[in-house]
DRENPA-3360 file (N, C-alpha, C; in nm, 2 decimals, always signed):
BEGIN
1 = XXXXXXXX = +21.40/-4.57/+9.31/+21.40/-4.70/+9.25/+21.39/-4.68/+9.10 ~ +21.46/-4.75/+9.03/+21.46/-4.75/+8.88/+21.36/-4.85/+8.83 ~ +21.27/-4.80/+8.75/+21.17/-4.89/+8.68/+21.20/-4.88/+8.53 ~ +21.20/-5.00/+8.46/+21.22/-5.00/+8.32/+21.10/-5.07/+8.26 ~ +21.05/-4.99/+8.16/+20.93/-5.04/+8.09/+20.97/-5.05/+7.94 ~ +20.92/-5.16/+7.88/+20.94/-5.18/+7.73/+20.81/-5.16/+7.66 ~ +20.82/-5.10/+7.54/+20.70/-5.07/+7.46/+20.66/-4.93/+7.46 ~ +20.56/-4.90/+7.39/+20.50/-4.76/+7.38/+20.43/-4.73/+7.51;
9 = XXXXXXXX = +20.45/-4.61/+7.56/+20.37/-4.56/+7.67/+20.33/-4.42/+7.64 ~ +20.20/-4.39/+7.62/+20.15/-4.26/+7.59/+20.18/-4.16/+7.69 ~ +20.19/-4.20/+7.82/+20.21/-4.10/+7.93/+20.36/-4.08/+7.96 ~ +20.45/-4.15/+7.89/+20.59/-4.13/+7.91/+20.65/-4.01/+7.85 ~ +20.75/-3.96/+7.91/+20.82/-3.84/+7.86/+20.95/-3.89/+7.79 ~ +20.96/-3.87/+7.66/+21.08/-3.93/+7.59/+21.18/-3.82/+7.57 ~ +21.14/-3.70/+7.56/+21.24/-3.59/+7.54/+21.23/-3.49/+7.65 ~ +21.31/-3.51/+7.76/+21.29/-3.44/+7.88/+21.33/-3.29/+7.86;
17 = XXXXXXXX = +21.42/-3.26/+7.77/+21.45/-3.12/+7.75/+21.34/-3.04/+7.69 ~ +21.27/-3.09/+7.60/+21.15/-3.03/+7.54/+21.04/-3.02/+7.64 ~ +21.02/-3.12/+7.72/+20.91/-3.13/+7.82/+20.93/-3.01/+7.92 ~ +21.05/-3.01/+7.98/+21.08/-2.91/+8.08/+21.08/-2.76/+8.03 ~ +21.13/-2.75/+7.91/+21.13/-2.62/+7.84/+20.99/-2.56/+7.82 ~ +20.89/-2.65/+7.80/+20.76/-2.61/+7.76/+20.65/-2.63/+7.87 ~ +20.69/-2.67/+7.99/+20.59/-2.69/+8.10/+20.61/-2.60/+8.22 ~ +20.71/-2.51/+8.22/+20.72/-2.43/+8.34/+20.61/-2.32/+8.34;
25 = XXXXXXXX = +20.58/-2.27/+8.46/+20.48/-2.17/+8.47/+20.55/-2.03/+8.47 ~ +20.49/-1.94/+8.40/+20.55/-1.81/+8.38/+20.56/-1.73/+8.51 ~ +20.46/-1.76/+8.61/+20.46/-1.67/+8.73/+20.58/-1.68/+8.82 ~ +20.66/-1.79/+8.81/+20.77/-1.80/+8.89/+20.88/-1.70/+8.85 ~ +20.89/-1.66/+8.73/+20.99/-1.58/+8.68/+20.97/-1.43/+8.72 ~ +20.84/-1.39/+8.75/+20.81/-1.25/+8.78/+20.80/-1.23/+8.93 ~ +20.83/-1.33/+9.01/+20.83/-1.31/+9.16/+20.95/-1.22/+9.20 ~ +20.93/-1.13/+9.29/+21.04/-1.05/+9.34/+21.16/-1.13/+9.39;
33 = XXXXXXXX = +21.14/-1.24/+9.46/+21.25/-1.32/+9.50/+21.33/-1.37/+9.39 ~ +21.26/-1.42/+9.28/+21.33/-1.47/+9.17/+21.41/-1.36/+9.10 ~ +21.36/-1.25/+9.09/+21.43/-1.14/+9.02/+21.55/-1.10/+9.11 ~ +21.54/-1.10/+9.24/+21.65/-1.07/+9.32/+21.76/-1.17/+9.31 ~ +21.73/-1.30/+9.31/+21.83/-1.40/+9.29/+21.90/-1.39/+9.16 ~ +21.82/-1.36/+9.05/+21.88/-1.35/+8.92/+21.97/-1.22/+8.91 ~ +21.95/-1.12/+8.99/+22.03/-1.00/+8.98/+22.17/-1.02/+9.04 ~ +22.19/-1.12/+9.12/+22.32/-1.14/+9.18/+22.42/-1.20/+9.07;
41 = XXXX = +22.54/-1.15/+9.06/+22.64/-1.20/+8.97/+22.68/-1.34/+9.02 ~ +22.73/-1.42/+8.92/+22.78/-1.55/+8.96/+22.90/-1.54/+9.04 ~ +22.91/-1.62/+9.14/+23.03/-1.61/+9.23/+23.14/-1.69/+9.17 ~ +23.27/-1.65/+9.18/+23.38/-1.73/+9.12/+23.40/-1.86/+9.20;
% end
């Protein structure tokens, strides 16, 4: 469901790109499964 709010909201995320680039946890990138998935070349 879409909710629309007007006005300032301190808890709102206005720039999703910056938010997601700065909130991931580093431990997911060092997992063996993640490294295995990243080692596969892109399929055509």
